[in-house]
Every structure is written in C-alpha cells, then in structure tokens.
N, C-alpha and C positions, 0 to 999 in steps of 0.2 A: 465500408469497411469500420474497423472499429480505432477511438482513436481512447490515447487516457491520460491522463495528466499523471504523472510521477512523481512522488517527494521523497528524494533522496537524502537521505538522513547520513553526513558524516560524522562518527562516532567518536572519533579523534578532538574534533574541531567542535562539534557541536550546532554547527551550523547545518542547515538545510537547503536543497536545491530543487528547485520546480522545473522540471524536466516534460515535453511535448514526444507521447510516442505515437506512433501511427506506423499504417502500412503494416509488411510482413513483420515487422518486430513486435508491434503487438495482438497480433493474429499470434505469435508465437508464445505470447502468455498466458493464452486461453486456455485453462484448465489446471493449468497451476494452482498450489494452493498454499495456506497461508503458513509459514516455518522454511519454505523449500529455499534452497538456495538456486539464483537462476547466472549465469552469463551478463556481466556487466555491458557487453555490448548491445544489449537489447534499448539502453537509455543514454548509449552514447560513450562508456566509461571500457573500453578494450581492455582487459587486464586484471577487471574486477571482478570478485563475484559479491552478487545482493541476495540480502536476505528477505522476502517478501515479510512485511508486518502487518497488515491490514488493508484498509481500504472503505471505500461506500460506493454506494450506485448517487442517479441523479435526485433521488430523494434525501439523499443524507444519509440513510441507512446504513447502518456501520456492519463492517464484517464481521463473525464471530468466529476464531479458533476451532470451539468443541461442534457445530454445528457441520456435520460433512453437506458436501455437495454446492452445488451453486444458488439454489432456492431460496425465496425468503418466507420467511416462517412469522407465528406469531409465537413466542415465550415467554413463560413468567419468568420473571426475575427480579431478585432479591436484591442484589448488588453487581456493581462490575460493569465490562465493556456494555452501551446501551442503556443503560438506567444507574440512577446514582438516588439513591434513598434519600427522602430527607429526615425520616424519622425512622431508629433502630428496629427491623420487624418488617418495614416497608415492602411491598409486592407488587407488581405490575406485569400486565402483559402488553410487552411491545413487538416491534416489529424487526427483526436481523436480517442479515444475511448470511449464507455459508461460507465455507470458509474457502470455494473455488473460483477462481477468477474466472468471469463469463462476459458476454457482450451487453450486459445493465452495467458493468461496474464503470465506473467515470475515475474516482482516481483510486490509483495505487501506493499504500505508503513500505518505502525498500528503505533497508539499512545496510551500511558496506558491511562486509564479512571478512573481505580478505582485498586487500590494496595492491593497487596495478603499480607499473614502472614512472606516468606521470600523476602528478597530483589532482588533486579534484580540482581546486583554484584553478590550475591555469588549463583543464579540459573545460570548465564553463565560464572561463572569463569573456569568452568570444561574444558578448551581448547578453549575455543570461546574467540575473543577478541573483543573490542568496535569498530564498525566504526567510522573512523576519520572524521568528517566535512569537 
C-alpha cells in the first residue's frame, strides 16, 4: 500500500495542515499531475476541491511541473524549482522528479481551489494541529 503525507494549504488564512493519506484514497492519487484539481474527499475534506501544487520523494527530490511523467531525471538547471543560483548565470545538473504522482512520492502539496460547506479548521480540529510555516 502507498502512504502519502499531504500538506493542504488554506489560501484564505495562510495556514497549512498536515494530513496522512493511505489506502484506496492514496491509490486514487497515483497518476495525477501537478496542476490538476482533485476532490477533497481524498484528504478528508468532503465538498472541497484541491489543486496539486507539488511534492517530493523520500530523498527530498522535488517534483517539477515542466517534466512529464513520474520519472527521476538529472536536468541542467539555471534557477527555479530544484536549484537556486548563488551567482548570476550559474548552472548545475541536479536531480528532479516528473509532474506525475507515483508510488515513490512521499509528500504531496495541495492548495484549496474551491471551499466546501464546513470550515477547514472545524474539519481538522479533531486532534490535528496546523503545520507551522
């Protein structure tokens, strides 16, 4: 079975919530890409719509939207997601993951695209604390 840690960002309040996803809900997320809008039932938010904004694997390798598929590649990056230059014009070959969620992904970042009937704080108030920034 696949287990994911999902970080759900409430864009209205700026708070983030750490939610563990496992079982058939986690299997339903496999194959989804960065930028897709999924149903909030996968993370325990019925009635909500969540946009996948990124993620990382067990080594901390980030996902990039511009690399298709779930594979891990070494790309020559100048600046942006996965590498930040120390001086202007610096480039480096670094490992990044593709935009599709696979079984190797450990963390998935999501942002709320559409709000449901119940507030996010009420839903996660049962024992879950918001993640600090």
